[in-house]
N, C-alpha and C positions, 0 to 999 in steps of 0.2 A: 830242437823242435822244427819240424818241417814247415814249409810255407802253407801247406794244406792241412793245418792243424786247427781244430775247434776246441776251445777251452770252455767248459761249462762249470759254473759255480753251483755247488750242491750242498744243501743243509738238511734235507729231509722234508721240507715244507711242501705244501701242495704245488705252489708255483715253481718250486725248484724241481719237482718231479716232472712238471710240464716242460720246464726248460730242458731237462735231460732228454725227454722224449723228442723234443723239437731238434735238439742238437744231433741226436743219433739219426733221425730221419734225414736231416741235412747232410750228415756224413755219408749215409747210405746213397744219397743222390749224387754227391760230388766226389766220393772216394777219399774224403779227408779222414784223418785219425782224430780220436777224441781223448782229451784229458779231463777226467772227472776230478774236480778240485774241491776239497773240503778245507776251509780255513777256520781255525779256531783261535780264539784270543783269550789269554789269561786276563782275569779282571784287572782293571787299572788300579783298584784299591787293594790293600793287603790286610788280611784279618789280623787281629791283635796277636793271635797265636804265632804269627810269623816273626814277631819281634823278640821272641824268646828262643833259646836253643832247643833244637828238636830235629826230627826227621823232616827234610824239605818236602813240600807238597807239590813242587813243580820241577821238572815235568811229571805229569801223571801218566806213567807208562801203561797202567791198566786201562785207562780211558783211551789211550792211543791204540792199544791192541783191539779194543772194542770197535773203535772207528774203522780200523783196517778191515775187520770182519764185516762190518756193516757196508762199507764201500765195495768190498769184493762181491757181496750179495747183490748190491745195486747194479754193479757192472755186469755181472752174470745175467741178471734179468734183462738188462738192456740189450746185451749181445744176443740173447735168445729171441728177442723181438726183432732185432735188426742184424741177422747173421751176416758175417763178412766185414763188419765194422771193427777196426782195430782200436782198442781202448785201453787206457791205463788209469790207475787211481793215484791221486796225489794228496797227501795231508800236509798242510803248511800251517805255520804259526805266525801270528801278527795281525796287522790290519787287513781285513778282507779286501777293501778297496785297493790298498797298496799292492798286495800280493797279486790280485787279478790284473791290475794295471801293468805290473811288471811282466806278467806272463803274456799280456797282449802284444808285447813287442815282437814275439816270435810266432804269433798266431794269425790266422786269416780271419778269425771270428771269435768273439767272446759272447757266451750266452748265459744269461742270468734270469732268475725269477723276479717278478715284480715285488713280492713280499716274502718274508721268511721268519724263522723263529729259531730258538735253541741257541747253540753255541755260536752260530753265525748271527748273533743277535742284532747287529746293526746293518743287516743285509736288507735295507728297505729304501724306497725311493727317497731321494734327498741325501742319502749317504752313499752306499755302495753303487747301486744302479746309476744314480745321478753322477757320481764321481767318475765312473767308468765311461758313461756317455760323453762326459766332458774331456776326459784326459787319456782314455785308452788309445793305444797306437793303431789298433785294428777297428773294424766295424764292431758294433755292439747290438745284440738283439735282447730286448727285455721281454720275456715271455709272460703273458698273463692268461688266466682262464677267463676269457671275456664272456663266457656263457655260450649256449648254442647259437650258431649263426645260420641263417637260411643258406641253402645250397648256392644261391647266386650272389652271396655277399662278396664284394670285391676287395682287392688290395688297393689301398689309397697311397698315391705317391705325391708328396708335396714338392713341387719343382720350382727352382729359380734358375738364374743364369750363372751360378757360381761354378767353380772348377770341380766341386764335389758332386754336382748334379748328374753328370754323365754316369758316374759309378753308381749313384743312387738309382738312376733309371735302369741301368743294367740289372742291378739286384732285384728291383721290383718286377721287371719283365721275367727274369729267371724264376722268381717265386710264383708269379701268376701262371706261367707255363707249367711249372712243376705241380701246382695245386689244381690246375685246370679251372681257374676262376677269372672273372673279368678284372681289368686294371683301370682304375679311375685316377686320372692325372689332374691335379688341381693347381692352378697358379692364382695367387692372391695379388691384387694391386690396390694401392691406396691413392685417391686423388691428392693433388698437391695441397699441402697445409697452408699455403700462402693466403692469408685472409683477403688480399687485394684481388686475387684471382677468383677464389671460391669454386666450389664444385660445379656451379651452374655453367661455367665456361668450358667445362670438360665434356667432350663428346664421349660418353661412356661406351656407347656401342662401337665407336671407332677404336678406342683404346682396347676394348675386349677383343675385337677382331684382330688387332695387331698382336696382342698377347697370345691368342690362340695360334696364330700363324707361327710365332716364335717357338711355342711349345711343340707344335707338329714337326718343325724342323729339328728341334733338339732330340726328339724321340724317334725320328724317322729311321735311323740306323737300327735301333732295337726293334722297332715294329717290323722291319723287313726280316730281321733275324728270327723273330718269334711271331710269324704271321697268324698263328692259331689263337693268339691272345686277343680277346675281345677288349677293345680300347675305347675309353670315353675320356675326352679332354674338356676341361672347363676353365674359364677365366672368371674369377669371382671378385667383386668389389668388397673389400673388407679387410680387417686386420688379419695378418697371416695366421696367428695362433687360433683365432676363432674359426677361420675358414677350415683349417686342418682339423680342429677338434670336432666341428660339426660334421665334416665329411667322414670322420672316423666312427661316428656313432653307429653306423650300419656296416662298418667294414670288419674284416677278419684280421687285418694287419695294416699298419701304417709304416711307410718308408720315408725317411727324411735324410737329407745330406747333413754332414756334421757342421757345416758352416753355410751361410747364405748371404745373398745380396740381390740387388735388382728388385724384381717384382716381389720377392720374399725378403724384403730388406731387413726384417727382424729374425730371419731364420738362422739363428745361431744358438748354441747352448747358453742357457741363462734366460732365453726368451721363448721362442716357439718350441724348440725341442724340450726344454725343461717343462714348459706348460703342458705339452702333450704327455710327457712321461708321468706327470702328477695327476692329470685330469682325464685321461683316456683309458678305458678299461681293456683295450685290446693290445695284442702283441705289437711292439714298436721296434723298428730297426733304425739305428743311427749309423749311416754308412760313410766310411772314409775310403 
């Protein structure tokens, strides 16, 4: 698998179809190849009939052939919409989260839908999408149909001072430039919890000014590289997951680093990223 490989998990659900379209559009923009991966899992229980001699029911080669035909049709439709994109189909058996996580080690990006159904029955937030966001080797994009957004709806970037932030900023600027939409960069900060100090001793305006200056310095290189991107930077007092979630309400996409520290002290999977994945209805990118 090449370094410019996009893996997209597909199961036929609406969000999976949106994920497929997003992956092919990204591949058309970047020149990456696409692997369309369908993972199916034999039930963990065995019917009583399996306890007596007879013809084995697994593997079901008829179902396998039907899946091959279905995926071929899906791939042909995507290629027709995005000519020039090289794609192949992959049918795998096992745990969807484990299969896609393993494939992420050779991919530049893994793209999945936010919800799913059918044979990929546990492809939902908290299992596959959540596990991938936490454990994939590559960046992960969870695609959702968040409804129609106004033409000026921005991409939101939650930014801290961690090592992942620079790559997250690059990804967000790339997407904003490609989609010709504004980029809203938010940094959350919390007053010290020390009860002896109290928030009354904190000059919030001074802290916010310092945070804004730090963010401008962080994104300066990308702002110069993408001068056409309309940029809005905000330093907001509040818990990071609430700040990001509220900013995402009117966004078309949210971009977060895989880990966090500093102003976004809770920006790590299991807190901010997990909260956003479960509570925000727009496409979310977890960038490594």
